[in-house]
C-alpha positions as CSV (number, residue, x, y, z in Angstrom):
1,M,113.3,76.9,129.1
2,A,113.9,77.8,125.8
3,L,112.2,73.9,125.4
4,V,109.0,74.9,127.7
5,N,108.8,78.5,125.6
6,L,108.6,76.3,122.3
7,A,106.4,73.9,123.6
8,A,104.3,76.6,124.8
9,S,104.4,78.5,121.3
10,G,103.7,75.4,119.3
11,L,100.7,74.3,122.2
12,A,99.2,77.8,121.4
13,G,99.9,77.8,117.0
14,V,98.3,74.2,117.2
15,L,95.1,75.3,119.3
16,W,94.7,78.8,116.7
17,Y,95.7,76.5,113.6
18,L,92.4,74.0,114.8
19,W,89.9,76.6,116.4
20,P,91.1,80.4,115.0
21,Q,88.4,81.8,116.9
22,L,89.7,81.4,120.2
23,G,90.9,84.9,119.7
24,P,93.7,86.1,122.0
25,W,93.3,83.3,124.7
26,P,96.7,81.3,123.8
27,L,98.3,84.5,123.3
28,L,98.4,83.6,127.3
29,L,100.2,80.5,126.3
30,V,102.8,82.4,124.5
31,L,103.4,85.1,127.3
32,A,104.0,82.5,129.7
33,G,106.6,80.9,127.6
34,Q,108.5,84.2,127.0
35,A,108.1,84.6,130.2
36,S,109.5,81.2,131.5
37,R,112.4,82.2,129.1
38,V,113.3,85.3,130.0
39,L,113.3,84.4,134.3
40,S,115.6,81.6,133.5
41,S,118.0,83.7,130.9
42,G,117.9,87.3,132.5
43,Q,117.6,88.0,128.3
44,W,114.7,89.9,126.8
45,L,113.7,88.5,123.2
46,P,117.2,88.8,121.1
47,R,117.2,90.7,117.9
48,T,118.0,89.0,115.0
49,R,118.2,90.2,111.3
50,F,114.6,89.4,110.3
51,D,112.8,91.7,113.0
52,A,112.2,94.7,110.9
53,P,110.2,93.2,108.1
54,L,108.5,90.7,110.6
55,L,107.3,93.7,112.5
56,L,106.4,95.7,109.5
57,F,104.5,92.4,108.5
58,F,103.0,92.1,111.5
59,V,101.7,95.7,111.8
60,T,100.3,95.7,108.4
61,A,98.4,92.5,109.6
62,L,97.0,94.1,112.3
63,L,95.8,97.2,110.5
64,A,94.5,94.9,107.4
65,A,92.4,92.9,110.4
66,T,91.0,96.7,111.2
67,L,89.8,97.5,107.9
68,A,88.0,94.3,106.8
69,Y,84.9,94.2,105.9
70,N,84.4,90.8,107.8
71,P,86.4,91.1,111.0
72,T,85.3,87.6,111.5
73,L,87.5,86.1,109.0
74,A,90.0,88.9,109.5
75,W,90.5,88.2,113.1
76,A,90.5,84.6,112.8
77,K,93.4,84.5,110.3
78,F,95.3,87.7,112.0
79,W,95.9,85.4,115.1
80,V,96.9,82.5,113.1
81,I,99.6,85.0,112.0
82,V,100.1,85.9,115.5
83,A,101.0,82.1,115.9
84,G,103.5,82.2,113.4
85,L,105.4,85.0,114.6
86,A,105.2,83.5,118.1
87,L,106.8,79.9,116.6
88,Y,109.3,82.0,114.7
89,A,110.5,83.8,117.7
90,A,110.0,80.7,120.2
91,L,112.1,78.5,117.6
92,A,114.8,81.7,116.8
93,T,115.9,81.5,120.4
94,T,115.8,77.7,121.4
95,P,119.4,76.0,121.2
96,E,120.2,73.3,119.1
97,E,120.9,70.7,121.4
98,V,119.3,71.2,125.1
99,T,120.3,68.4,128.2
100,L,117.7,67.1,130.0
101,P,117.7,65.5,133.1
102,R,117.4,61.6,132.6
103,V,117.4,62.0,129.1
104,G,120.7,63.1,127.6
105,V,120.7,65.7,125.0
106,I,118.0,65.9,122.7
107,A,118.1,68.4,119.4
108,P,114.3,70.0,119.6
109,R,114.4,72.1,116.5
110,R,115.6,69.1,114.7
111,L,113.3,67.2,115.9
112,L,110.4,69.7,115.4
113,V,111.3,70.1,111.6
114,G,112.6,66.3,110.8
115,S,108.8,65.3,112.0
116,L,106.8,68.1,110.5
117,A,106.5,67.4,107.1
118,S,105.4,63.7,107.8
119,L,103.3,64.9,110.7
120,V,101.1,66.9,107.5
121,A,101.3,64.1,105.4
122,L,99.7,61.9,107.8
123,Y,97.2,64.7,108.7
124,F,96.3,64.9,105.2
125,L,96.3,61.0,104.6
126,L,93.9,60.4,107.6
127,T,91.3,63.3,106.7
128,N,91.6,64.4,102.9
129,D,87.9,63.3,100.6
130,W,89.8,60.7,98.3
131,L,86.6,60.1,96.7
132,R,86.0,63.9,95.7
133,W,89.4,64.2,93.7
134,Q,89.9,61.0,91.6
135,G,90.4,61.7,88.1
136,K,93.0,64.7,88.1
137,L,95.3,61.5,88.1
138,S,93.6,58.5,86.7
139,G,96.6,56.2,86.9
140,L,96.4,56.7,90.8
141,D,92.4,56.3,90.9
142,P,92.6,52.6,92.1
143,L,95.0,53.4,95.3
144,L,92.6,56.6,96.1
145,S,89.4,54.0,96.0
146,W,91.7,52.1,98.9
147,L,92.6,54.5,100.7
148,A,88.9,55.9,100.8
149,A,88.0,52.5,101.7
150,W,89.5,52.3,105.5
151,Q,89.6,55.9,105.8
152,P,88.3,57.1,109.6
153,A,85.9,59.5,109.8
154,L,87.8,61.9,111.9
155,P,86.4,65.3,112.6
156,G,88.6,69.1,112.1
157,H,89.9,71.1,109.7
158,R,90.5,69.9,106.3
159,L,93.6,70.4,104.0
160,H,93.0,71.0,100.1
161,P,95.1,68.7,98.3
162,N,97.1,71.7,96.8
163,V,97.6,73.1,100.3
164,A,98.9,69.8,101.7
165,G,101.3,69.9,98.7
166,G,102.5,73.1,99.1
167,L,103.4,72.3,103.2
168,I,104.8,69.3,102.5
169,A,106.8,70.0,99.3
170,A,108.5,73.5,101.3
171,L,109.0,71.1,104.4
172,L,110.7,67.9,103.0
173,P,114.0,70.0,102.1
174,L,113.9,71.0,106.5
175,Q,112.7,67.5,106.9
176,A,116.5,65.9,105.3
177,V,118.4,68.3,106.3
178,A,117.4,67.9,110.4
179,L,117.1,64.0,110.3
180,P,120.3,62.4,111.3
181,R,121.1,59.3,108.5
182,N,119.5,56.6,110.1
183,R,116.3,54.4,108.8
184,A,114.1,56.6,110.9
185,R,115.1,59.1,108.6
186,L,114.1,56.8,105.5
187,S,111.1,55.9,107.1
188,L,109.6,59.6,107.8
189,L,111.3,60.9,104.2
190,A,109.6,57.9,102.9
191,I,105.7,59.5,104.8
192,S,106.4,62.8,103.8
193,S,107.2,61.9,100.0
194,A,104.2,59.8,99.6
195,G,101.7,62.6,101.2
196,L,103.5,64.6,98.2
197,L,102.6,62.4,96.1
198,L,98.9,61.5,97.3
199,T,98.2,65.3,97.0
200,L,98.2,65.4,93.0
201,S,99.5,68.4,93.5
202,R,101.4,68.7,90.4
203,G,102.4,72.6,91.3
204,A,103.9,71.5,94.4
205,W,106.2,68.9,92.8
206,M,107.6,70.9,90.2
207,A,107.8,73.7,92.9
208,L,110.1,71.4,94.9
209,L,111.8,70.0,91.6
210,I,112.5,73.4,90.5
211,S,113.8,74.7,93.8
212,V,116.2,71.7,94.3
213,G,117.4,71.6,90.9
214,V,118.2,75.9,90.6
215,W,120.4,75.0,94.0
216,W,122.0,72.4,92.6
217,G,122.8,73.9,89.4
218,W,123.7,77.4,91.2
219,Q,126.3,75.2,93.2
220,H,127.7,73.4,90.5
221,G,127.8,76.2,88.1
222,R,129.8,78.4,90.7
223,R,132.3,75.8,91.0
224,W,132.5,75.3,87.4
225,L,133.2,79.2,86.6
226,A,135.0,79.6,89.5
227,R,137.8,77.3,87.4
228,R,137.3,79.8,84.8
229,A,136.6,83.2,86.2
230,A,138.9,84.7,88.9
231,D,136.7,87.6,89.5
232,R,133.4,86.9,91.8
233,S,131.1,89.6,90.0
234,T,131.9,88.4,87.0
235,R,130.6,84.5,88.0
236,T,127.4,86.3,89.7
237,W,126.4,88.5,86.4
238,L,127.3,85.7,84.2
239,L,124.6,83.0,86.4
240,A,122.1,86.3,86.5
241,G,122.5,86.8,82.5
242,L,121.8,82.6,81.8
243,S,118.8,82.8,84.2
244,M,117.9,86.0,83.3
245,I,118.1,85.1,79.2
246,L,116.2,81.6,80.3
247,L,113.2,82.9,81.8
248,A,112.8,85.6,79.1
249,L,112.8,82.9,76.5
250,L,110.2,80.8,78.6
251,L,108.2,83.7,78.8
252,M,108.2,85.0,75.3
253,G,107.4,81.2,74.2
254,A,104.2,81.3,76.7
255,G,103.2,84.8,74.9
256,R,103.4,83.6,71.6
257,G,101.9,80.3,71.6
258,W,105.2,78.4,71.0
259,Y,103.2,75.9,73.1
260,P,100.1,75.5,75.2
261,L,99.6,76.5,78.6
262,P,98.0,73.9,80.7
263,A,93.9,74.8,81.3
264,A,94.5,75.1,85.0
265,V,97.8,77.8,83.9
266,S,95.7,79.6,81.8
267,G,92.7,79.7,84.3
268,R,94.8,81.4,86.7
269,L,96.3,83.9,84.4
270,L,93.0,85.0,84.0
271,I,92.5,85.5,88.1
272,W,95.5,86.7,88.5
273,R,94.7,89.6,85.9
274,H,91.0,90.3,87.3
275,S,93.1,90.4,91.1
276,L,95.5,92.5,89.3
277,D,92.2,94.8,89.0
278,L,91.5,94.9,92.1
279,I,94.7,95.3,93.5
280,G,94.1,98.8,91.8
281,D,90.9,99.4,94.3
282,Y,93.1,99.1,97.0
283,A,96.6,99.1,96.2
284,F,97.8,101.6,99.5
285,T,95.6,99.6,102.1
286,G,94.5,96.6,101.2
287,L,91.0,95.2,101.6
288,G,91.7,93.1,104.8
289,L,92.6,89.9,106.2
290,D,90.8,86.8,104.3
291,N,88.3,89.1,102.9
292,F,88.9,88.6,99.1
293,E,86.3,86.2,98.3
294,M,83.1,88.7,97.9
295,A,85.1,91.8,97.3
296,Y,86.1,89.9,94.0
297,S,82.6,88.5,93.0
298,S,80.9,92.1,94.1
299,Y,83.6,94.6,92.1
300,V,85.5,92.3,89.5
301,M,83.1,89.3,88.4
302,L,80.3,90.9,89.2
303,L,78.4,88.0,91.0
304,H,75.7,87.8,94.2
305,V,78.0,84.8,95.8
306,G,81.3,84.2,96.3
307,Y,83.5,82.5,93.6
308,Q,86.7,82.4,94.5
309,V,88.7,82.5,97.7
310,H,91.9,84.1,97.1
311,S,94.0,84.9,94.0
312,H,95.6,81.9,94.4
313,N,99.2,83.6,94.0
314,I,100.9,84.6,97.3
315,L,102.3,87.9,96.5
316,L,99.2,89.2,95.0
317,N,97.3,87.5,98.1
318,V,99.7,89.7,100.3
319,W,99.3,93.1,98.5
320,L,95.2,92.3,98.5
321,E,95.0,91.8,102.1
322,Q,98.0,93.8,103.6
323,G,98.3,96.5,101.3
324,L,101.6,98.2,99.6
325,L,103.7,98.1,102.9
326,G,102.8,94.3,103.8
327,L,103.9,93.8,100.5
328,A,107.1,95.2,100.9
329,A,107.8,93.4,104.3
330,F,107.4,90.4,102.5
331,A,109.7,91.2,100.0
332,W,112.3,92.9,102.5
333,L,112.1,88.9,104.5
334,V,112.8,87.5,101.3
335,L,115.6,89.6,100.5
336,A,116.9,89.6,103.8
337,L,117.2,86.0,103.5
338,L,118.7,85.9,100.9
339,R,122.1,88.3,101.5
340,R,124.7,86.2,102.7
341,P,125.1,85.8,106.1
342,A,129.2,86.0,107.8
343,A,129.4,82.8,108.9
344,P,127.7,79.5,107.3
345,S,124.6,77.8,108.5
346,F,123.9,74.7,108.9
347,W,120.1,75.5,108.0
348,R,120.7,77.9,104.9
349,A,120.8,75.6,101.7
350,A,117.7,73.7,103.1
351,A,115.6,77.4,104.0
352,L,116.6,78.6,100.6
353,I,115.4,75.4,99.4
354,A,112.1,75.6,101.1
355,V,111.3,79.8,100.5
356,G,112.1,78.9,96.9
357,V,109.4,76.2,96.9
358,I,106.9,78.6,99.0
359,L,107.7,81.7,96.1
360,L,107.3,79.0,93.4
361,H,104.3,77.1,94.6
362,G,103.0,80.5,95.5
363,Q,102.6,81.4,91.7
364,V,100.0,78.9,90.9
365,D,98.4,78.9,94.7
366,D,98.6,80.0,98.3
367,A,99.3,77.0,100.5
368,F,101.6,79.2,103.2
369,Y,99.2,82.7,102.8
370,G,95.8,81.8,101.4
371,S,95.5,79.1,103.8
372,R,96.5,78.3,108.2
373,G,99.5,77.5,107.0
374,V,100.1,80.7,107.5
375,L,101.4,79.4,110.5
376,I,104.3,78.2,109.4
377,L,105.6,80.7,106.9
378,F,108.0,82.4,108.9
379,L,109.7,78.6,109.7
380,P,112.6,78.8,107.5
381,W,113.2,82.2,108.7
382,A,113.3,81.3,112.4
383,L,116.0,78.1,111.5
384,V,118.6,80.7,110.6
385,A,117.3,84.0,112.6
386,S,120.0,83.3,115.2
387,P,123.9,83.8,114.7
388,A,124.2,81.7,118.4
389,R,123.2,78.7,116.2
390,G,125.4,78.8,113.1
391,A,122.8,81.0,111.2
392,A,125.5,83.9,111.9
393,A,124.6,88.2,111.1
394,P,124.9,89.9,108.4
395,A,128.5,90.5,107.4
396,R,129.7,94.1,108.6
397,A,129.2,96.9,106.1
398,S,131.5,98.6,104.3
399,A,132.7,102.3,106.0
400,G,132.0,103.8,102.9
401,W,128.4,102.4,102.8
402,A,128.2,103.4,106.5
403,A,128.5,106.7,105.6
404,A,126.4,106.7,103.1
405,R,123.1,104.9,104.1
406,P,122.0,108.2,105.8
407,F,122.1,110.0,102.3
408,V,120.8,107.3,100.6
409,W,117.7,106.7,102.5
410,A,116.8,110.5,102.6
411,A,117.1,110.4,99.2
412,V,114.7,107.1,98.8
413,G,112.5,109.4,101.5
414,L,112.3,112.3,99.6
415,L,111.5,110.3,96.4
416,A,108.8,108.6,98.2
417,G,107.3,112.2,99.4
418,V,107.3,113.7,95.6
419,I,105.6,110.8,94.7
420,L,103.3,110.6,97.3
421,L,102.1,114.8,96.4
422,L,101.9,114.1,92.9
423,P,98.0,114.6,92.1
424,G,97.6,111.2,90.4
425,T,99.1,109.7,93.8
426,R,96.7,111.6,95.9
427,A,93.6,110.8,93.7
428,R,94.9,106.9,94.1
429,F,94.7,107.4,97.3
430,Q,91.4,108.8,97.9
431,A,90.0,106.3,95.3
432,N,91.3,103.7,97.5
433,L,89.9,105.1,100.3
434,G,86.7,105.7,98.9
435,A,86.8,101.8,97.7
436,L,87.4,100.5,101.0
437,R,84.4,102.6,102.7
438,Q,82.3,100.9,100.1
439,T,83.4,97.4,100.7
440,Q,82.8,98.0,104.8
441,A,79.4,99.8,104.0
442,E,77.8,97.3,101.5
443,L,79.7,93.5,102.4
444,A,79.5,94.2,106.3
445,V,75.7,94.3,105.5
446,Y,75.2,92.0,102.1
447,T,74.4,88.4,102.5
448,W,72.5,86.4,99.8
449,P,69.5,85.5,99.6
450,Q,68.6,88.3,102.0
451,W,69.4,90.7,99.7
452,P,69.0,88.8,96.1
453,L,71.8,91.4,94.6
454,Q,74.0,94.2,95.6
455,D,71.9,96.4,93.9
456,E,69.1,96.2,96.3
457,L,71.4,96.8,99.1
458,R,72.2,99.9,97.6
459,R,69.1,101.3,96.7
460,S,67.5,100.5,100.1
461,G,68.8,103.1,102.2
462,A,69.9,100.6,104.6
463,I,73.7,101.4,104.2
464,N,75.6,105.3,104.2
465,L,77.4,105.5,100.9
466,A,78.1,109.1,101.4
467,P,81.7,108.8,103.0
468,A,82.6,106.5,99.8
469,L,81.1,109.1,97.2
470,A,82.9,112.0,98.7
471,H,86.3,110.0,98.4
472,F,85.5,109.4,94.8
473,E,84.4,112.7,94.0
474,A,87.7,114.1,95.5
475,A,89.8,111.5,93.5
476,L,88.4,113.0,90.4
477,A,88.7,116.6,91.6
478,L,92.5,115.2,91.6
479,D,92.5,113.2,88.0
480,A,89.3,113.4,86.0
481,T,90.3,110.1,84.8
482,N,91.0,107.8,87.7
483,A,90.0,104.5,86.5
484,T,88.7,103.4,90.1
485,A,86.8,106.5,91.2
486,N,84.8,106.4,87.6
487,R,84.0,102.9,87.9
488,R,82.5,102.8,91.3
489,L,80.7,105.5,90.7
490,G,79.4,104.2,87.3
491,Q,78.6,100.8,89.5
492,I,76.5,102.4,92.1
493,E,74.4,104.8,89.7
494,L,73.9,101.7,87.4
495,S,72.1,100.2,90.9
496,L,70.1,103.8,91.4
497,G,68.8,104.1,88.1
498,Q,70.8,107.5,87.7
499,Y,71.7,106.0,84.3
500,E,73.1,109.1,82.0
501,A,75.7,109.8,85.1
502,A,76.5,106.2,84.8
503,R,77.3,105.9,81.2
504,R,79.5,109.3,81.8
505,H,81.5,107.8,84.6
506,L,81.7,104.3,82.9
507,E,83.0,105.6,79.6
508,A,85.9,107.6,81.1
509,A,86.9,104.8,83.0
510,Y,87.1,102.6,80.4
511,A,89.3,105.5,78.4
512,S,91.8,104.8,81.3
513,A,91.8,101.0,81.8
514,P,89.6,99.4,78.8
515,G,91.0,96.0,79.9
516,Q,89.4,96.0,83.2
517,R,86.4,93.1,83.2
518,A,84.3,95.1,85.7
519,T,84.4,97.9,83.5
520,V,83.8,96.3,80.2
521,Q,80.9,94.4,81.9
522,L,79.2,97.4,83.2
523,L,80.0,99.8,80.2
524,G,78.4,97.4,78.1
525,E,74.9,97.1,80.5
526,S,74.9,101.0,80.0
527,Y,75.3,100.8,76.2
528,A,72.5,97.8,75.9
529,I,70.0,99.8,78.1
530,D,70.1,102.8,75.8
531,S,69.6,100.3,73.0
532,Q,73.0,100.9,71.8
533,L,72.9,97.1,70.9
534,D,75.8,96.9,68.9
535,R,78.4,98.7,70.9
536,A,77.2,96.3,74.0
537,A,77.5,93.4,72.0
538,G,81.1,94.3,70.9
539,L,82.0,94.8,74.8
540,W,80.6,91.9,75.9
541,R,82.5,89.7,73.3
542,T,86.2,90.7,75.0
543,V,85.2,89.5,78.7
544,D,84.0,85.8,80.2
545,L,80.5,86.2,81.0
546,S,79.9,82.3,81.4
547,Q,79.0,82.7,85.0
548,G,75.7,83.9,84.2
549,Q,76.2,87.7,84.7
550,I,74.0,88.9,82.3
551,A,71.1,86.5,83.3
552,L,71.5,88.0,86.5
553,R,71.4,91.4,85.2
554,T,68.3,91.1,83.4
555,W,66.6,89.4,86.7
556,W,67.3,92.7,88.0
557,Y,65.8,94.6,85.7
558,D,62.4,92.7,85.7
559,H,62.7,92.7,89.6
560,I,62.3,96.4,89.8
561,E,59.9,96.6,86.9
562,E,61.9,97.8,83.9
563,T,61.5,95.1,81.4
564,G,62.1,97.0,78.2
565,R,65.6,97.2,79.9
566,A,65.7,94.0,80.8
567,A,64.5,92.9,77.0
568,L,67.4,95.0,75.4
569,L,70.0,93.4,77.8
570,G,68.5,90.3,76.2
571,Q,69.0,91.0,72.9
572,A,72.5,92.5,73.3
573,A,73.9,88.9,75.1
574,N,72.1,87.2,72.0
575,Q,73.6,89.6,69.8
576,S,77.0,88.9,71.5
577,R,77.0,85.3,71.0
578,R,76.9,85.5,67.4
């Protein structure tokens, strides 16, 4: 019946992947599969060493769905996350081998994992818009044209090449381990490798090469050091030290311009920096599942339409959507996987390489959380979750650690309590609540072109910003320098025509966080409409305004018949370009 459970959860996952708007209905399949397993085995869901972080991840995802300003998008993603957790539970409780009548012994986990990378590759090959991506690697353009000529017109969800590349790259190590050594293995690996190549995702290629290389280097380096260092801790610290030195040299070289960064990487760095500004506004709670796009446009880029669908970084995305506890849950998952089990695992090496690919590629794109690929995010953990199939439980804690553990947790809890009670922390939490209330009030209603700008909505009286304003004022009562509260109040006051109050708040925000893009643009606008053109131009020279932000603001002042201020904005913009 474990096989029935796996099939039911897999079918539910496919339904949620293709039609996430189905809501909770595929959950009936999951429950039916689990019920069949319980009835046949007499056991409830067995515990695994990843249960606690996965439960925390689920709870924060549920909270993020309820807090989102766009519940349609949020709940659609939530159910795909549920599908991923259901697949984890089913795969973790499926034995390596199952005997079927008139069929014999089969290996369901190997069959699934061994075919998944090739299935993703085939799906991508059949549905990708090949002509759209010509020119990315010009040497492959003739092949892309040939693929476009015979490709069938299939309906359904399309994978972005970077998403497909990330998925295939992470699944390939698992596939290589799962498949028996025969011709079918070579054929499936060839399909997966061809699919990975044709995604043109250089980030995915590099992530796979680096992950495999690090694993190979770790294994061979450990053997080499074993012949020269008797102490295991010495070997570990030597390898860790060498890794840190290499990473430091790479970062130092990038920072000092020893080697040029590709344009794509430079663009990613800017998005990450701006996403960190947004994280500062929602650090505790997050802003909701799959709700990044308009929040980023409205409160960082200061645009009236969507600009980026996510931050192109898996860690930033989890933090932005599920808050600090969601990020902690994901980090806990990774650390739990790194902890060596008491017994060797057939899947362990491939699972570690797969997670390495997820994390490395996730630093430049986010195939596994920023897309429906979250369905298979937990696959590497599922394969090593159960001691009964070779992924052994963690080694027993020493008696000393067992005795000290309550005191350690008590100390951690006490320290966390002290930090949470600090006025600065309480102010940040109040500002977080204010930003969340403002986002829910504004972006649940705002759509373009029904509302030409967010400012028009704020002026209309169609929304109630009083709860958000109360939280911002509470934050400033605790910490008058809080950047989020000052910037958000300044932005609202500019919209309402309260220009003096806006300038005071924006100057306070700039004094606390001079590097935040939105603060710089808004303060420059405040100076410009007050005829302080030199100060406005000086600020605007330090930020990217290439998306037409100043033209948008000029249109706004013309729209509300404050043509003098519109003219001043134009003059300041011209001066900033000199």
